C-alpha positions as a Markdown table, in Angstrom:
| # | Residue | x | y | z |
|---|---|---|---|---|
| 1 | Met | 127.0 | 131.3 | 109.1 |
| 2 | Arg | 124.7 | 131.8 | 112.0 |
| 3 | Thr | 123.3 | 128.8 | 113.9 |
| 4 | Val | 121.2 | 128.9 | 117.0 |
| 5 | Asn | 120.9 | 125.9 | 119.3 |
| 6 | Leu | 117.4 | 125.2 | 120.6 |
| 7 | Val | 117.6 | 125.5 | 124.4 |
| 8 | Ser | 114.8 | 125.0 | 126.8 |
| 9 | Thr | 114.7 | 127.1 | 130.0 |
| 10 | Thr | 113.1 | 126.3 | 133.3 |
| 11 | Ala | 112.9 | 128.9 | 136.1 |
| 12 | Gly | 115.7 | 131.0 | 134.5 |
| 13 | Phe | 118.2 | 128.1 | 134.3 |
| 14 | Ala | 119.4 | 127.1 | 130.9 |
| 15 | Ala | 119.1 | 123.4 | 130.1 |
| 16 | Pro | 121.4 | 121.6 | 127.6 |
| 17 | Pro | 119.8 | 121.0 | 124.2 |
| 18 | Leu | 118.1 | 117.6 | 123.8 |
| 19 | Asn | 119.9 | 116.9 | 120.6 |
| 20 | Pro | 123.0 | 119.0 | 119.8 |
| 21 | Thr | 122.6 | 118.4 | 116.1 |
| 22 | Ile | 119.3 | 120.3 | 116.0 |
| 23 | Arg | 119.8 | 123.7 | 114.7 |
| 24 | Arg | 117.6 | 126.5 | 113.5 |
| 25 | Cys | 118.8 | 127.7 | 110.1 |
| 26 | Lys | 118.0 | 131.1 | 108.6 |
| 27 | Gly | 118.6 | 132.0 | 105.1 |
| 28 | His | 118.9 | 130.0 | 101.9 |
| 29 | Glu | 122.6 | 129.1 | 102.1 |
| 30 | Glu | 122.3 | 128.1 | 105.8 |
| 31 | Gln | 119.3 | 125.9 | 104.9 |
| 32 | Arg | 121.4 | 124.0 | 102.4 |
| 33 | Ser | 124.2 | 123.4 | 104.8 |
| 34 | Cys | 121.7 | 122.2 | 107.4 |
| 35 | Glu | 120.3 | 119.7 | 104.9 |
| 36 | Arg | 123.8 | 118.5 | 104.0 |
| 37 | Ala | 124.5 | 118.0 | 107.7 |
| 38 | Gln | 121.4 | 115.9 | 108.1 |
| 39 | Arg | 122.1 | 113.6 | 105.1 |
| 40 | Pro | 124.3 | 111.1 | 107.0 |
| 41 | Phe | 121.7 | 110.8 | 109.6 |
| 42 | Arg | 119.0 | 110.1 | 107.0 |
| 43 | Arg | 121.2 | 107.5 | 105.3 |
| 44 | Thr | 121.8 | 105.8 | 108.6 |
| 45 | Leu | 118.1 | 105.8 | 109.4 |
| 46 | Cys | 117.2 | 104.3 | 106.0 |
| 47 | Leu | 119.8 | 101.6 | 106.3 |
| 48 | Ala | 118.6 | 100.7 | 109.8 |
| 49 | Met | 115.0 | 100.4 | 108.5 |
| 50 | Leu | 116.1 | 98.2 | 105.5 |
| 51 | Ile | 117.9 | 95.9 | 108.0 |
| 52 | Leu | 115.2 | 95.8 | 110.7 |
| 53 | Val | 112.0 | 95.5 | 108.7 |
| 54 | Pro | 112.9 | 92.2 | 107.0 |
| 55 | Ala | 114.2 | 90.9 | 110.3 |
| 56 | Ala | 110.8 | 91.6 | 111.9 |
| 57 | Glu | 109.0 | 89.9 | 109.0 |
| 58 | Ala | 111.1 | 86.8 | 109.2 |
| 59 | Arg | 109.3 | 85.3 | 112.2 |
| 60 | Asp | 109.5 | 81.6 | 112.8 |
| 61 | Lys | 106.5 | 80.2 | 111.1 |
| 62 | Thr | 105.3 | 77.0 | 112.7 |
| 63 | Tyr | 102.8 | 74.9 | 110.8 |
| 64 | Ala | 100.3 | 72.5 | 112.1 |
| 65 | Thr | 99.3 | 69.4 | 110.0 |
| 66 | Gly | 95.6 | 68.7 | 109.4 |
| 67 | Gln | 93.4 | 66.9 | 107.0 |
| 68 | Leu | 91.7 | 68.6 | 104.1 |
| 69 | Val | 88.1 | 67.5 | 104.3 |
| 70 | Lys | 86.4 | 69.6 | 101.6 |
| 71 | Val | 87.2 | 72.2 | 98.9 |
| 72 | Thr | 84.2 | 74.1 | 97.3 |
| 73 | Met | 84.4 | 76.5 | 94.4 |
| 74 | Ser | 81.5 | 78.7 | 93.5 |
| 75 | Asp | 81.2 | 81.5 | 90.9 |
| 76 | Ile | 80.3 | 84.9 | 92.2 |
| 77 | Val | 77.8 | 86.3 | 89.7 |
| 78 | Ile | 75.5 | 89.4 | 90.0 |
| 79 | Pro | 72.6 | 89.7 | 87.6 |
| 80 | Leu | 72.7 | 92.9 | 85.6 |
| 81 | Asn | 69.1 | 94.0 | 84.7 |
| 82 | Leu | 68.7 | 95.9 | 81.5 |
| 83 | Pro | 65.4 | 97.7 | 81.0 |
| 84 | Pro | 63.3 | 96.9 | 77.8 |
| 85 | Leu | 64.2 | 98.9 | 74.8 |
| 86 | Cys | 60.7 | 99.0 | 73.4 |
| 87 | Gln | 57.1 | 98.6 | 74.8 |
| 88 | Asn | 56.7 | 95.0 | 73.6 |
| 89 | Cys | 60.3 | 93.9 | 74.5 |
| 90 | Val | 61.3 | 91.9 | 77.4 |
| 91 | Ala | 63.8 | 93.1 | 80.0 |
| 92 | Leu | 67.2 | 91.5 | 79.7 |
| 93 | Gln | 69.1 | 89.9 | 82.5 |
| 94 | Trp | 72.8 | 89.6 | 82.0 |
| 95 | Pro | 75.0 | 87.7 | 84.4 |
| 96 | Leu | 78.1 | 89.8 | 85.5 |
| 97 | Pro | 80.9 | 87.5 | 86.8 |
| 98 | Leu | 82.9 | 89.0 | 89.7 |
| 99 | Gly | 85.2 | 86.1 | 90.6 |
| 100 | Val | 85.4 | 82.7 | 92.3 |
| 101 | Asn | 84.7 | 82.0 | 96.0 |
| 102 | Tyr | 86.9 | 79.1 | 97.5 |
| 103 | Leu | 85.7 | 77.4 | 100.7 |
| 104 | Phe | 88.1 | 75.0 | 102.5 |
| 105 | Glu | 87.4 | 72.7 | 105.4 |
| 106 | Ile | 90.4 | 71.5 | 107.4 |
| 107 | Lys | 90.3 | 69.2 | 110.4 |
| 108 | Gln | 93.0 | 68.6 | 113.0 |
| 109 | Asp | 92.2 | 66.2 | 115.9 |
| 110 | Asp | 88.9 | 67.6 | 117.3 |
| 111 | Ile | 89.0 | 71.1 | 115.8 |
| 112 | Ala | 87.5 | 71.9 | 112.4 |
| 113 | Tyr | 88.3 | 75.1 | 110.5 |
| 114 | Val | 86.1 | 76.6 | 107.7 |
| 115 | Val | 88.1 | 79.1 | 105.7 |
| 116 | Ala | 87.5 | 81.0 | 102.5 |
| 117 | Cys | 89.0 | 83.4 | 100.0 |
| 118 | Val | 87.8 | 85.2 | 96.8 |
| 119 | Ser | 89.7 | 85.3 | 93.6 |
| 120 | Lys | 88.8 | 87.9 | 90.9 |
| 121 | Ala | 90.9 | 86.0 | 88.4 |
| 122 | Lys | 89.8 | 82.5 | 87.3 |
| 123 | Lys | 92.7 | 80.6 | 88.8 |
| 124 | Ser | 92.0 | 77.2 | 90.2 |
| 125 | Tyr | 93.4 | 77.0 | 93.7 |
| 126 | Ala | 91.4 | 73.9 | 94.3 |
| 127 | Ala | 93.6 | 71.9 | 92.0 |
| 128 | Asp | 96.6 | 72.4 | 94.3 |
| 129 | Trp | 95.3 | 69.9 | 96.9 |
| 130 | Ile | 93.8 | 66.5 | 97.1 |
| 131 | Ile | 90.8 | 65.8 | 99.4 |
| 132 | His | 91.7 | 63.8 | 102.6 |
| 133 | Asp | 95.4 | 64.4 | 102.2 |
| 134 | Pro | 97.4 | 66.0 | 105.0 |
| 135 | Val | 98.0 | 69.8 | 104.6 |
| 136 | Glu | 100.2 | 72.2 | 106.5 |
| 137 | Tyr | 98.6 | 75.4 | 107.8 |
| 138 | Arg | 99.1 | 78.1 | 110.4 |
| 139 | Val | 96.5 | 80.3 | 112.1 |
| 140 | Glu | 97.2 | 84.0 | 112.8 |
| 141 | Lys | 94.3 | 86.0 | 114.4 |
| 142 | Asp | 91.4 | 85.7 | 111.9 |
| 143 | Lys | 93.4 | 84.4 | 109.0 |
| 144 | Leu | 94.6 | 80.9 | 108.1 |
| 145 | Phe | 97.6 | 80.4 | 105.9 |
| 146 | Leu | 97.6 | 77.2 | 103.9 |
| 147 | Lys | 100.9 | 76.0 | 102.6 |
| 148 | Arg | 100.9 | 75.2 | 98.9 |
| 149 | Ala | 103.1 | 72.6 | 97.1 |
| 150 | Asn | 105.4 | 75.2 | 95.8 |
| 151 | Gly | 106.2 | 76.4 | 99.4 |
| 152 | Lys | 104.1 | 79.6 | 99.2 |
| 153 | Glu | 101.1 | 80.3 | 101.3 |
| 154 | Leu | 97.5 | 80.9 | 100.4 |
| 155 | Arg | 95.9 | 83.5 | 102.7 |
| 156 | Leu | 92.4 | 82.5 | 103.7 |
| 157 | Gly | 89.8 | 84.2 | 106.0 |
| 158 | Leu | 88.8 | 82.2 | 109.0 |
| 159 | Leu | 85.0 | 81.8 | 108.9 |
| 160 | Thr | 84.5 | 79.3 | 111.7 |
| 161 | Arg | 86.5 | 77.3 | 114.2 |
| 162 | Thr | 84.6 | 74.4 | 115.7 |
| 163 | Arg | 85.6 | 72.0 | 118.5 |
| 164 | Asn | 83.8 | 68.7 | 118.1 |
| 165 | Ala | 83.2 | 67.5 | 121.7 |
| 166 | Lys | 83.7 | 63.7 | 122.0 |
| 167 | Leu | 80.6 | 62.4 | 123.5 |
| 168 | Glu | 80.7 | 59.7 | 126.2 |
| 169 | Pro | 77.9 | 57.2 | 126.3 |
| 170 | Thr | 77.2 | 57.9 | 130.0 |
| 171 | Thr | 76.6 | 61.6 | 129.4 |
| 172 | Pro | 72.9 | 62.6 | 129.3 |
| 173 | Val | 71.7 | 64.4 | 126.2 |
| 174 | Ser | 70.6 | 67.6 | 128.2 |
| 175 | Ser | 74.1 | 68.3 | 129.4 |
| 176 | Gln | 75.7 | 68.2 | 125.9 |
| 177 | Thr | 76.9 | 71.6 | 124.7 |
| 178 | Ala | 76.9 | 73.0 | 121.2 |
| 179 | Pro | 80.2 | 73.3 | 119.4 |
| 180 | Gln | 82.0 | 76.6 | 119.7 |
| 181 | Lys | 81.9 | 78.8 | 116.7 |
| 182 | Ser | 83.5 | 82.2 | 115.9 |
| 183 | Ala | 82.3 | 83.8 | 112.7 |
| 184 | Arg | 84.3 | 86.3 | 110.6 |
| 185 | Leu | 82.7 | 88.3 | 107.9 |
| 186 | Met | 85.8 | 89.5 | 106.1 |
| 187 | Ile | 86.8 | 87.2 | 103.3 |
| 188 | Pro | 90.2 | 88.2 | 101.8 |
| 189 | Asp | 91.4 | 88.0 | 98.3 |
| 190 | Cys | 93.3 | 84.8 | 97.4 |
| 191 | His | 97.1 | 85.4 | 97.4 |
């Protein structure tokens, strides 16, 4: 069996190989032996990934408590226009249902969140909550995760985040500022 270590040279001096297990294999039989030599390394790498990935996913999820102000459901329907089949016939317009859009409004102290998701299946997420009850949620970038009664989370897209400035009676009207808003266009699927 012939193996050659990969060696880098600089100015005529031989440097030690970066990884002594790296070998260049020639021939069919040597290729098999190289693959067998790399199997324990692959198994170790796979085990390390299986251990590290769930540990990275298991972050400490801290929830804030707010009040559910409003839940709105609306059907997403696109009209399908069919041309007339004869000269004296009328064109048909057929509604094509695409799903349900859920819009939630949550308030905590002086911040109001408007969040939404789209469900292609006709599942009623609105029935999981009662208006004006406290709800637990967490915000992560442009998403809001609303904790359901069964402990799972409903992922919603953050449309607006508004701070309601508490107005003092001595403040003139001209110095009042508009509430801050940040709009997001991506509305995720309800999960």
